[in-house]
N, C-alpha and C positions, 0 to 999 in steps of 0.2 A: 190253445192249451195253456193252462194257468199253472201247471205243476212243473217246477224246475226239475224234479227227479225224472218225470216222464220225458221232458225235453232232452235231458242229458242221455237218458237211456236210448231214445230214438236216434240221437246224434251218433252215439257209439255204434249202434247196430247198423246204421246206414253206412258208416265208414267201413265197418267190418265186411258187410255184404258186398259193397262195391269193390273192395279190395280182393275178396275171394273170387268174384265173377271175372274181373279183369285179369287177375293172375291166372285163373284156370284157362281162360280163352287164349291168352298169350302163350302159356306153356303148351297148350294143346296144338296150337299152330306151329310153334317152334319144334315140337316133338315130331309131328307129322312131316314137316318139311325136311328135317334132318334125317328122319328114317327113310324118306323117299330118295333123298340123295344117296344114302348109303346103299340102298337096293340097286339103284341105277348104276352106281359105280361098280358094284360087285358083278353085275350082269355083263358089263362090257369090258371091265378091266381098265377102263380109262376114266377115272373119276373126274378129271378136269373137263374132258370133252362132254361127258354125260351131264355134268352139272350145267354146262352152258346150254346144252340141248334142252334140258328140263326147264331152265329159265326161259328159253324162247317159247317152249310149248305152253308153259303156264302163263306167259305174257299173251299168248294167243287164245287163252281160255280153254285149252284142251288138256292142261296139266293134271287136273283132278281126275279125269277119266283115265288118262294114261297111267296115273299112279295106282288107281284101283285095279287095273289089269295086271300090274306087276306084283301086287300084294297077294301072298298065299294065305292059307288058313292060319298058319303059325304067326305070320307077321300081323295079320288082323287081330288075332287073340292078344298079341303083345301090346299093340296100340290100345286095344280096348281095356286091358288091365291097367295101362298107364293112365288112361283117361278116368277110369273108375277110381283109381287111387287118388288122383288129383281132386275129384269131387268129394270123396270121403274125407280127405284132409281138409277141404274147404268147409264141409259141414261141421267137422270137429272144431275148426277155428271159429266158425260162427257161434257154436254153442259156448265155446270158451269166451267169446266176445260178449255173449249175453250175460254169462255169470259175472264176468269182470265188470260189465256195465252196471249191473244191479248193485254190486258191492261198491263200486266207485260212486255211483249216484247216491247211494245211501250215506256213504261217508261224507260226501260234500253237502248234501241237503239236510242231514240230521242237525248239525250246528246251526244252520240258518233257520230251521224250523224252531229250534229252542230259542233262538234270538227273537223270532217273531212272537212266540208265546210270551216271553219275558217283556218284550216291548209293549204288548197289549196290556199286560198287568201293570207295567210302569205307568202307562198312560191313564190307567184307571185309578192311580194314586198309591199303588203298592211300591214304595221306594226301597224296599228291602230285596227286590229282585236282583239276582246275580246269575250269570251263566258261566259254566266251567270253561276254562281255556285249555284245550287239548293239543294245540299245535302252534307253531310259530309262523304259519303262513298268513295269507291275507284274511282268511276266516278267523284265525286266532287273533290277529290284530283288531278285527272288527269286534270280537268278543271282549277284548281288553278295553277298547274304546267305550263299548256299551257299559261295562262295569264302572269305568271312571265317570261316565255320564250319570249313572244311577247314584253313585256315591256323591257327586256334586249336587244333584237334585235333592237327595236326602239331607245334605248339609244345609242347602239353601232353605229347604222347608223348615228345618229346625230353627234356622236363624229368623225366618219370617214369623214363626210362632212366638219365639222369644222376643222379637222386636215388638209384636203386637201387645204382648203382656207388659213389656217395659214401657211402651208408650202409654198404655192404659194407666199404669202405676204413676208415671210422671205427670200425666194430666190430672189424675185424681187428687194428688196431694195439694196442689195450689187451689183447685176447686173446692176441696174440703175445707181448707183454711178460709177461703172467701166466704163459703156458706156458713161456717161457724161464726165468723165475725159478724156477718149480716144478721144471723139469728140472734146473736147476743145484743146487737143494737136494737132489733125489733122488740125483743123481750124486755128491754130496759136493763139487762144485766150489765151491759157496758154502756157508759154514756157516750153520746155522739160528740166526738171531738176530732181535732185535726190529727191526733196520734192514731185514732182508730181508722180514720179514712186513709192515712198514710200507710198503715199496715195492709189494708185491702188493696191499695194502689200498688204497693210493692209486689204483692202476689199476682196481680194482673200483669205487671211488667214481666215477671218470671214466666208466666204462662204464655204471653205474647212472644217472648224470646225463644221459648222452647218450640212453639209452633213454627216460628220463622226458621229456626235451625233445622227442624224436621223437613220443612219444605225445600230448603237448600240441599239437604242430603238426597232427597228423592229426585230432585232435578239433576244433581251431579251424577248420581248412579245411573240415571237414564240417558246421560250424555246431553242434557238439555239445559245445563246451567248457563244463563246468559252472562256474557263477559263483555264489558265495554273497555277494551284495552287501548292504552295509549302510552307513549314513552313517559316514564315516571321516574322522578328522583326518589329512589327507595330510601336513601339516608334521611331525606327531609320528612318522608312519611313516618319513619321510625321515630324521629325527634318529636313530631306532632303527637304520635300515639303515646310515647312516653310521657309527654306533658299532661295528657288527660288522666294519667294514672298517678301523677305525682302526689296529689292530695290524699288519695286512697292509701298509697304506700306510707306517707307520713303519719296518717292516722294509726296504722298498724306498727309503726316504729321500724319500717323497712327502708333501706337505702336503695333507691332506684337509679341505676347508672346507665347512660346511653353513650356508646362508643361507635365511632364511624371512621373508616379510612377516607382519605381525601382522593378526589379525582375518579370516583367510581362512575361507570357509565350508567345511563338511564336504562331501565328495564321496561319491557312492553307488558304491563300488567293492568288489571282493573283496579284503580286506586281504592274504590269502596270495598271490594272484596279483600284486597290486601290489608286494608285497615281492620277489617273484621278478623282476619287471621291473626294479626298482631294483638288485637284486643282479647281474643280467646286465650292466646298463649300467656299474655301478661296477667289476665285475671286468674288463670290456672296457677301461675307461678306465685302470685301474691297470696293466693288462698292457702298454699302449702308451704309458705316460708314463715318461720316464726319471727317474733319481734327481735330486732337486732340483726336480722339477716340481710342479705344483699341480693338484689335481682339485677342482672346485667343484660342489656340488649346491645349486640354488636353487629355492625354491618361491615362486610369486607368482601374481597374478591373470592370467588368460589374455588373449589378444588380443581375444577376443569376450566379450560380457557373459555372466555366469553360467558361466564356465569357470575352471579352475585349471591353471596351467602349471608343469611340473617340467623343469628343464634340468640335464644333467650335462656339464660342460665340462672338458676336459683341456688340458694344454700339451705334448702329444706331437708327433710329427713330422707328424701330419695324414694326410689321404687325398688322393691325386691326383684332379683333377677328372674324369678319364676313368673312375674307379672309382665315383664317387658314384651314378650311376644304378643300379648293381648292388649296393649295400650291403644292399638288402633282398631279395636272392636267397639262398635257403638254400644252405648249403655254399659260399658265395662268400667268398674271401679276397682282399683287395687285393694282398697279397704272397703269390703262389702258392708261393714258395720256403719259406715258413714251415712248420715242423713242426706237428703237431697240438698238441703240448705248448705251443709258443710262440704259436701262432696261434689257439688255441681249437678247438672242435669244428666251428665253421662254422654253427651254428644259434642262437647266442645272440640276435642281433638279430632273427632270424626269430621266435623266441618272443616277444620284446618287441612286435614289430609286431602279431602275431596277438592277443595278450592285450589290448593297448591298443584295437585296433579292435573286439574283442569287447565292450569296455565302451562303445562308441560314441565313443571318442576318436580322436585323431590323433597320429601319430609322424612326426618329421622329423629330418633330419640336415644339418649343414653343416660344412665343413672348409676350413681354409687350410693348404696344405703348409708344414711346418716351424714352424707356429704353434699348431696344435691342432685339436681336433674338438669339436663340440657336438651332443648329441642332445637333442631336446625332446619332451615329452609334453604333450598338452592334453586334459583331461578335462572333460566337462560336469558341472556341479554336481549336478544332480538329474535322472536318467533312470532310472526304475524298470525292473527286469528283468521278464521274462515267464517264469513257471514255472521260475525259477532258471537259465534258459539264454538266451544271447544269440547269435544267428547271427553268425558272424564273416565278414568280407568274404573271398571266395575270390580271392586275388590272389597274385602272386609274393611270397614271403616273403624276409626278409632274413637275412644271415649275419654273423657277427662278422668283423672285418677280419683 
């Protein structure tokens, strides 16, 4: 039987019928025995002696015949009416059990049938399917879980479509620039020069960086981001990363400050991945800090024991409060009017978030409009890796502003 309703119905009926039959048999035996004792006691006037005699006779197998001889028409009619009443009551109970079984089976199976239909439609790609929640029991919890699953799948589907559109847009822009420059060179509109080749080379670098970031994101979200972790002096890595951006900051008239506490413990991180995280944060800060501003990198003990915290703070125009919940969404820009060249590829902070969480750390951001923005990273001091890979948290990732 593949029908849950039929299984429940048969189970209820079986229990009811067995109960009626056993109850009727037991009551019938008890009634006949008690009535026989009553008759024997009335005939002799010695209920105790007669009961003992009846017990002995029934133990010898002749009790039934003796009882039949002692019963008159009235007594037999009385017993028959009692037995008939018992069986009628049993039949009524069986009918009531059938009705209740049908109602209960329908009440239990109707929500599951609705869930089955909705699940099939969800599997077919209809992510708008929802089922009503009519109870607080296990079936109601299952319906609630199904609705949450459908909502999550619909959200993920929207994100995937948006991501595909964003990736196509981000890839198309540098390719279009490269194509336009090459066509201009081929047509003689633009003379072949080092400057022209440098422009094309710059676009190819942007394209290569975008593809590498997308690959890191996909690996991190799948929990397959390779990490070659080793005890690392984070303060030294911060100083080296700051040194690589010194000339860029000077060209923009920005003061780059590196601060570090003394005696910080080594952190078990992948140095290359950690350097990439700092590079993305510094590039983001320098791009949004005006001339005359300050970008400060500070390394210190974390808010929890056995942690190290790194903060990158700028004095740019900051991020509006309504955009802060979305800064860790890929391809999100607080200023949608920015071009790709001015606003970044839209996945810099996404890469930061995924790499930090892959190390078992935490990333956060805070901003005050017209005063600046601060991004912080907190890493555990010692958390050994497993087989060189750490599963990254699958969550919505962040984008540069």
